[in-house]
N, CA, C and O atoms as CSV, one atom per row, in Angstrom:
chain,resi,resn,atom,element,x,y,z
A,1,MET,N,N,-1.366,11.241,-16.775
A,1,MET,CA,C,-0.610,12.436,-16.498
A,1,MET,C,C,-0.887,12.717,-15.003
A,1,MET,O,O,-2.032,12.629,-14.560
A,2,PRO,N,N,0.159,13.052,-14.234
A,2,PRO,CA,C,-0.075,13.367,-12.857
A,2,PRO,C,C,-0.811,14.586,-12.631
A,2,PRO,O,O,-0.609,15.523,-13.404
A,3,ASN,N,N,-1.642,14.714,-11.680
A,3,ASN,CA,C,-2.371,15.857,-11.271
A,3,ASN,C,C,-1.690,16.698,-10.229
A,3,ASN,O,O,-1.809,16.422,-9.035
A,4,ILE,N,N,-0.958,17.748,-10.664
A,4,ILE,CA,C,-0.174,18.553,-9.819
A,4,ILE,C,C,-0.782,19.944,-9.639
A,4,ILE,O,O,-1.183,20.597,-10.602
A,5,MET,N,N,-0.837,20.364,-8.413
A,5,MET,CA,C,-1.402,21.671,-8.122
A,5,MET,C,C,-0.533,22.319,-6.973
A,5,MET,O,O,0.111,21.646,-6.168
A,6,PRO,N,N,-0.586,23.735,-6.983
A,6,PRO,CA,C,0.098,24.340,-5.870
A,6,PRO,C,C,-0.790,24.177,-4.642
A,6,PRO,O,O,-2.011,24.081,-4.764
A,7,VAL,N,N,-0.160,24.144,-3.425
A,7,VAL,CA,C,-0.798,23.960,-2.154
A,7,VAL,C,C,-1.814,25.057,-1.952
A,7,VAL,O,O,-2.814,24.850,-1.264
A,8,SER,N,N,-1.563,26.327,-2.587
A,8,SER,CA,C,-2.482,27.452,-2.490
A,8,SER,C,C,-3.869,27.103,-3.037
A,8,SER,O,O,-4.851,27.757,-2.685
A,9,ASP,N,N,-3.960,26.075,-3.899
A,9,ASP,CA,C,-5.304,25.718,-4.447
A,9,ASP,C,C,-6.146,25.096,-3.415
A,9,ASP,O,O,-7.337,24.910,-3.661
A,10,LEU,N,N,-5.621,24.744,-2.241
A,10,LEU,CA,C,-6.453,24.180,-1.149
A,10,LEU,C,C,-7.407,25.186,-0.581
A,10,LEU,O,O,-8.298,24.813,0.182
A,11,ARG,N,N,-7.259,26.495,-0.929
A,11,ARG,CA,C,-8.125,27.531,-0.449
A,11,ARG,C,C,-9.603,27.085,-0.971
A,11,ARG,O,O,-10.618,27.276,-0.300
A,12,ASN,N,N,-9.596,26.499,-2.188
A,12,ASN,CA,C,-10.859,25.912,-2.691
A,12,ASN,C,C,-10.720,24.446,-2.714
A,12,ASN,O,O,-10.629,23.821,-3.771
A,13,TYR,N,N,-10.701,23.828,-1.409
A,13,TYR,CA,C,-10.404,22.464,-1.352
A,13,TYR,C,C,-11.397,21.538,-2.011
A,13,TYR,O,O,-11.022,20.421,-2.366
A,14,SER,N,N,-12.555,21.910,-2.183
A,14,SER,CA,C,-13.581,21.010,-2.718
A,14,SER,C,C,-13.230,20.762,-4.203
A,14,SER,O,O,-13.468,19.663,-4.705
A,15,SER,N,N,-12.700,21.707,-4.873
A,15,SER,CA,C,-12.354,21.461,-6.269
A,15,SER,C,C,-11.136,20.484,-6.383
A,15,SER,O,O,-11.022,19.682,-7.310
A,16,VAL,N,N,-10.192,20.626,-5.316
A,16,VAL,CA,C,-9.062,19.759,-5.354
A,16,VAL,C,C,-9.582,18.328,-5.114
A,16,VAL,O,O,-9.203,17.401,-5.830
A,17,LEU,N,N,-10.474,18.153,-4.078
A,17,LEU,CA,C,-10.928,16.870,-3.700
A,17,LEU,C,C,-11.636,16.121,-4.860
A,17,LEU,O,O,-11.542,14.896,-4.947
A,18,ARG,N,N,-12.378,16.893,-5.792
A,18,ARG,CA,C,-13.035,16.342,-6.907
A,18,ARG,C,C,-12.123,15.662,-7.882
A,18,ARG,O,O,-12.484,14.772,-8.651
A,19,GLU,N,N,-10.871,16.169,-7.785
A,19,GLU,CA,C,-9.834,15.585,-8.789
A,19,GLU,C,C,-9.284,14.263,-8.321
A,19,GLU,O,O,-8.641,13.574,-9.112
A,20,ILE,N,N,-9.500,13.866,-7.077
A,20,ILE,CA,C,-8.896,12.699,-6.541
A,20,ILE,C,C,-9.751,11.441,-6.829
A,20,ILE,O,O,-10.964,11.445,-6.621
A,21,ASP,N,N,-9.123,10.419,-7.287
A,21,ASP,CA,C,-9.719,9.086,-7.586
A,21,ASP,C,C,-8.723,7.948,-7.326
A,21,ASP,O,O,-7.532,8.197,-7.136
A,22,ILE,N,N,-9.182,6.771,-7.318
A,22,ILE,CA,C,-8.228,5.670,-7.157
A,22,ILE,C,C,-7.302,5.731,-8.341
A,22,ILE,O,O,-7.725,5.913,-9.482
A,23,GLY,N,N,-6.063,5.579,-8.055
A,23,GLY,CA,C,-5.011,5.672,-9.135
A,23,GLY,C,C,-4.766,7.025,-9.659
A,23,GLY,O,O,-4.049,7.185,-10.647
A,24,GLN,N,N,-5.342,8.032,-9.029
A,24,GLN,CA,C,-5.300,9.381,-9.546
A,24,GLN,C,C,-5.098,10.328,-8.358
A,24,GLN,O,O,-5.973,11.152,-8.090
A,25,PRO,N,N,-3.968,10.237,-7.635
A,25,PRO,CA,C,-3.744,11.212,-6.527
A,25,PRO,C,C,-3.523,12.622,-7.085
A,25,PRO,O,O,-3.208,12.855,-8.251
A,26,VAL,N,N,-3.719,13.523,-6.142
A,26,VAL,CA,C,-3.334,14.913,-6.375
A,26,VAL,C,C,-2.038,15.222,-5.691
A,26,VAL,O,O,-1.946,15.010,-4.482
A,27,PHE,N,N,-1.041,15.701,-6.361
A,27,PHE,CA,C,0.216,16.155,-5.792
A,27,PHE,C,C,0.197,17.656,-5.571
A,27,PHE,O,O,-0.101,18.441,-6.471
A,28,LEU,N,N,0.496,17.993,-4.455
A,28,LEU,CA,C,0.566,19.445,-4.113
A,28,LEU,C,C,2.060,19.860,-3.989
A,28,LEU,O,O,2.917,19.137,-3.479
A,29,THR,N,N,2.277,21.044,-4.485
A,29,THR,CA,C,3.606,21.646,-4.444
A,29,THR,C,C,3.671,22.894,-3.514
A,29,THR,O,O,2.675,23.601,-3.359
A,30,ARG,N,N,4.780,23.139,-2.937
A,30,ARG,CA,C,4.979,24.365,-2.166
A,30,ARG,C,C,6.271,24.873,-2.590
A,30,ARG,O,O,7.294,24.187,-2.574
A,31,ASN,N,N,6.210,26.148,-2.991
A,31,ASN,CA,C,7.413,26.884,-3.564
A,31,ASN,C,C,7.961,26.120,-4.805
A,31,ASN,O,O,9.170,26.031,-5.020
A,32,GLY,N,N,7.013,25.575,-5.608
A,32,GLY,CA,C,7.450,24.873,-6.851
A,32,GLY,C,C,8.014,23.479,-6.734
A,32,GLY,O,O,8.468,22.870,-7.703
A,33,ARG,N,N,7.964,22.973,-5.438
A,33,ARG,CA,C,8.592,21.594,-5.220
A,33,ARG,C,C,7.522,20.705,-4.692
A,33,ARG,O,O,6.656,21.146,-3.936
A,34,GLY,N,N,7.562,19.454,-5.076
A,34,GLY,CA,C,6.596,18.485,-4.570
A,34,GLY,C,C,6.655,18.379,-3.074
A,34,GLY,O,O,7.754,18.308,-2.525
A,35,ARG,N,N,5.504,18.362,-2.357
A,35,ARG,CA,C,5.408,18.402,-0.962
A,35,ARG,C,C,4.406,17.411,-0.431
A,35,ARG,O,O,4.730,16.731,0.543
A,36,TYR,N,N,3.286,17.275,-0.950
A,36,TYR,CA,C,2.238,16.471,-0.418
A,36,TYR,C,C,1.480,15.648,-1.563
A,36,TYR,O,O,1.434,16.029,-2.733
A,37,ALA,N,N,0.925,14.539,-1.111
A,37,ALA,CA,C,0.059,13.773,-2.029
A,37,ALA,C,C,-1.236,13.481,-1.330
A,37,ALA,O,O,-1.243,13.081,-0.165
A,38,ILE,N,N,-2.373,13.682,-2.048
A,38,ILE,CA,C,-3.695,13.403,-1.478
A,38,ILE,C,C,-4.248,12.212,-2.277
A,38,ILE,O,O,-4.428,12.277,-3.493
A,39,ILE,N,N,-4.516,11.088,-1.517
A,39,ILE,CA,C,-5.086,9.958,-2.249
A,39,ILE,C,C,-6.380,9.509,-1.732
A,39,ILE,O,O,-6.698,9.791,-0.577
A,40,ASP,N,N,-7.189,8.800,-2.534
A,40,ASP,CA,C,-8.343,8.256,-2.118
A,40,ASP,C,C,-8.222,7.359,-0.952
A,40,ASP,O,O,-7.226,6.637,-0.900
A,41,MET,N,N,-9.117,7.307,0.008
A,41,MET,CA,C,-9.060,6.525,1.122
A,41,MET,C,C,-8.976,5.051,0.811
A,41,MET,O,O,-8.200,4.362,1.472
A,42,ARG,N,N,-9.693,4.526,-0.116
A,42,ARG,CA,C,-9.627,3.153,-0.414
A,42,ARG,C,C,-8.246,2.775,-0.890
A,42,ARG,O,O,-7.718,1.741,-0.479
A,43,GLU,N,N,-7.625,3.608,-1.773
A,43,GLU,CA,C,-6.240,3.433,-2.221
A,43,GLU,C,C,-5.234,3.385,-1.063
A,43,GLU,O,O,-4.337,2.544,-1.011
A,44,TYR,N,N,-5.432,4.325,-0.148
A,44,TYR,CA,C,-4.627,4.371,1.136
A,44,TYR,C,C,-4.703,3.053,1.875
A,44,TYR,O,O,-3.670,2.503,2.256
A,45,GLU,N,N,-5.913,2.527,2.090
A,45,GLU,CA,C,-6.104,1.342,2.843
A,45,GLU,C,C,-5.529,0.060,2.032
A,45,GLU,O,O,-5.018,-0.880,2.641
A,46,ASN,N,N,-5.634,0.078,0.739
A,46,ASN,CA,C,-5.071,-0.958,-0.037
A,46,ASN,C,C,-3.603,-0.892,-0.032
A,46,ASN,O,O,-2.985,-1.956,-0.023
A,47,THR,N,N,-2.993,0.179,-0.036
A,47,THR,CA,C,-1.582,0.390,0.029
A,47,THR,C,C,-1.051,-0.075,1.384
A,47,THR,O,O,-0.046,-0.783,1.433
A,48,ASN,N,N,-1.675,0.291,2.436
A,48,ASN,CA,C,-1.275,-0.136,3.823
A,48,ASN,C,C,-1.395,-1.675,3.914
A,48,ASN,O,O,-0.514,-2.332,4.467
A,49,ALA,N,N,-2.522,-2.259,3.352
A,49,ALA,CA,C,-2.658,-3.689,3.466
A,49,ALA,C,C,-1.522,-4.374,2.681
A,49,ALA,O,O,-0.978,-5.389,3.116
A,50,THR,N,N,-1.180,-3.802,1.524
A,50,THR,CA,C,-0.089,-4.446,0.710
A,50,THR,C,C,1.186,-4.312,1.460
A,50,THR,O,O,1.950,-5.277,1.454
A,51,ILE,N,N,1.507,-3.234,2.103
A,51,ILE,CA,C,2.768,-3.063,2.903
A,51,ILE,C,C,2.811,-4.130,3.973
A,51,ILE,O,O,3.800,-4.850,4.111
A,52,LYS,N,N,1.672,-4.230,4.769
A,52,LYS,CA,C,1.526,-5.269,5.762
A,52,LYS,C,C,1.818,-6.687,5.313
A,52,LYS,O,O,2.587,-7.448,5.902
A,53,LEU,N,N,1.109,-6.981,4.178
A,53,LEU,CA,C,1.326,-8.353,3.606
A,53,LEU,C,C,2.777,-8.550,3.300
A,53,LEU,O,O,3.369,-9.537,3.740
A,54,LEU,N,N,3.400,-7.607,2.529
A,54,LEU,CA,C,4.721,-7.811,2.137
A,54,LEU,C,C,5.675,-7.942,3.295
A,54,LEU,O,O,6.654,-8.682,3.207
A,55,SER,N,N,5.405,-7.216,4.417
A,55,SER,CA,C,6.203,-7.299,5.644
A,55,SER,C,C,6.112,-8.707,6.217
A,55,SER,O,O,7.135,-9.279,6.592
A,56,GLU,N,N,4.940,-9.267,6.291
A,56,GLU,CA,C,4.670,-10.538,6.802
A,56,GLU,C,C,5.346,-11.559,5.972
A,56,GLU,O,O,5.962,-12.472,6.522
A,57,LEU,N,N,5.272,-11.465,4.662
A,57,LEU,CA,C,5.896,-12.366,3.731
A,57,LEU,C,C,7.473,-12.346,3.917
A,57,LEU,O,O,8.129,-13.387,3.879
A,58,ALA,N,N,8.034,-11.110,4.120
A,58,ALA,CA,C,9.429,-11.008,4.424
A,58,ALA,C,C,9.774,-11.649,5.728
A,58,ALA,O,O,10.865,-12.212,5.825
A,59,LYS,N,N,8.995,-11.620,6.683
A,59,LYS,CA,C,9.282,-12.213,8.004
A,59,LYS,C,C,9.280,-13.685,7.866
A,59,LYS,O,O,10.142,-14.367,8.421
A,60,GLY,N,N,8.299,-14.217,7.115
A,60,GLY,CA,C,8.217,-15.751,6.810
A,60,GLY,C,C,9.470,-16.151,6.013
A,60,GLY,O,O,10.052,-17.205,6.268
A,61,GLU,N,N,9.872,-15.340,5.081
A,61,GLU,CA,C,11.055,-15.833,4.314
A,61,GLU,C,C,12.335,-15.763,5.116
A,61,GLU,O,O,13.209,-16.614,4.951
A,62,LYS,N,N,12.470,-14.780,5.974
A,62,LYS,CA,C,13.554,-14.756,6.933
A,62,LYS,C,C,13.579,-15.905,7.872
A,62,LYS,O,O,14.600,-16.557,8.088
A,63,SER,N,N,12.424,-16.136,8.427
A,63,SER,CA,C,12.339,-17.323,9.313
A,63,SER,C,C,12.740,-18.593,8.624
A,63,SER,O,O,13.481,-19.391,9.199
A,64,ALA,N,N,12.250,-18.830,7.333
A,64,ALA,CA,C,12.452,-19.972,6.648
A,64,ALA,C,C,14.029,-20.164,6.338
A,64,ALA,O,O,14.581,-21.263,6.382
A,65,ARG,N,N,14.634,-19.036,6.042
A,65,ARG,CA,C,16.047,-19.006,5.758
A,65,ARG,C,C,16.825,-19.421,7.001
A,65,ARG,O,O,17.800,-20.166,6.914
A,66,GLU,N,N,16.379,-18.924,8.176
A,66,GLU,CA,C,17.108,-19.154,9.388
A,66,GLU,C,C,16.886,-20.478,9.958
A,66,GLU,O,O,17.807,-21.124,10.457
A,67,LYS,N,N,15.542,-20.945,9.886
A,67,LYS,CA,C,15.133,-22.222,10.580
A,67,LYS,C,C,14.821,-23.367,9.583
A,67,LYS,O,O,14.492,-24.478,9.999
A,68,GLY,N,N,14.925,-23.097,8.308
A,68,GLY,CA,C,14.661,-24.112,7.295
A,68,GLY,C,C,13.200,-24.052,6.770
A,68,GLY,O,O,12.290,-23.539,7.422
A,69,TRP,N,N,13.044,-24.604,5.568
A,69,TRP,CA,C,11.795,-24.473,4.937
A,69,TRP,C,C,11.010,-25.750,5.366
A,69,TRP,O,O,11.597,-26.765,5.744
A,70,LEU,N,N,9.692,-25.652,5.292
A,70,LEU,CA,C,8.737,-26.750,5.516
A,70,LEU,C,C,8.322,-27.338,4.133
A,70,LEU,O,O,8.166,-26.657,3.119
A,71,SER,N,N,8.163,-28.688,4.219
A,71,SER,CA,C,7.658,-29.318,2.993
A,71,SER,C,C,6.058,-29.016,2.886
A,71,SER,O,O,5.488,-28.506,3.851
A,72,ALA,N,N,5.421,-29.306,1.821
A,72,ALA,CA,C,3.980,-29.161,1.735
A,72,ALA,C,C,3.280,-29.957,2.625
A,72,ALA,O,O,2.290,-29.522,3.212
A,73,ASP,N,N,3.773,-31.285,2.811
A,73,ASP,CA,C,3.144,-32.155,3.852
A,73,ASP,C,C,3.256,-31.624,5.268
A,73,ASP,O,O,2.337,-31.789,6.070
A,74,GLU,N,N,4.310,-31.025,5.563
A,74,GLU,CA,C,4.463,-30.506,6.934
A,74,GLU,C,C,3.552,-29.317,7.163
A,74,GLU,O,O,3.045,-29.128,8.269
A,75,VAL,N,N,3.342,-28.530,6.154
A,75,VAL,CA,C,2.463,-27.328,6.236
A,75,VAL,C,C,1.071,-27.830,6.428
A,75,VAL,O,O,0.348,-27.332,7.290
A,76,GLU,N,N,0.665,-28.812,5.642
A,76,GLU,CA,C,-0.732,-29.341,5.696
A,76,GLU,C,C,-0.946,-29.986,7.065
A,76,GLU,O,O,-2.006,-29.807,7.664
A,77,SER,N,N,0.000,-30.703,7.550
A,77,SER,CA,C,-0.106,-31.266,8.893
A,77,SER,C,C,-0.187,-30.282,9.910
A,77,SER,O,O,-0.998,-30.471,10.817
A,78,ALA,N,N,0.513,-29.272,9.912
A,78,ALA,CA,C,0.497,-28.143,10.877
A,78,ALA,C,C,-0.849,-27.425,10.833
A,78,ALA,O,O,-1.343,-26.972,11.865
A,79,LEU,N,N,-1.439,-27.320,9.653
A,79,LEU,CA,C,-2.751,-26.669,9.606
A,79,LEU,C,C,-3.901,-27.623,9.681
A,79,LEU,O,O,-5.058,-27.224,9.549
A,80,GLY,N,N,-3.595,-28.893,9.895
A,80,GLY,CA,C,-4.603,-29.898,10.023
A,80,GLY,C,C,-5.443,-30.148,8.782
A,80,GLY,O,O,-6.650,-30.387,8.810
A,81,ILE,N,N,-4.695,-30.073,7.699
A,81,ILE,CA,C,-5.373,-30.216,6.428
A,81,ILE,C,C,-4.998,-31.565,5.887
A,81,ILE,O,O,-3.807,-31.859,5.796
A,82,SER,N,N,-5.902,-32.370,5.536
A,82,SER,CA,C,-5.675,-33.656,5.025
A,82,SER,C,C,-5.832,-33.652,3.466
A,82,SER,O,O,-6.799,-33.143,2.900
A,83,ASN,N,N,-4.807,-34.256,2.839
A,83,ASN,CA,C,-4.794,-34.271,1.291
A,83,ASN,C,C,-5.389,-35.596,0.847
A,83,ASN,O,O,-5.025,-36.035,-0.244
A,84,GLU,N,N,-6.248,-36.267,1.559
A,84,GLU,CA,C,-6.771,-37.600,1.192
A,84,GLU,C,C,-8.115,-37.500,0.639
A,84,GLU,O,O,-8.710,-38.515,0.277
């Protein structure tokens, strides 16, 4: 169940911070509407790494569609990997 609190609860921010854990952000509302999310720093870093990885994969797929795909042998050769 999501942990939702009014932003006014930040007056006692230490109690709000105790509620945050990986996979358990605290959502803050202002005037009854969702406004902010506070997440654990490790989760933030993992999310950013995932976004960067997906972005690079999308670039690779776009390049492959425009310039053609490489075979496994071509990739191994480009990387200097021998399959012998």
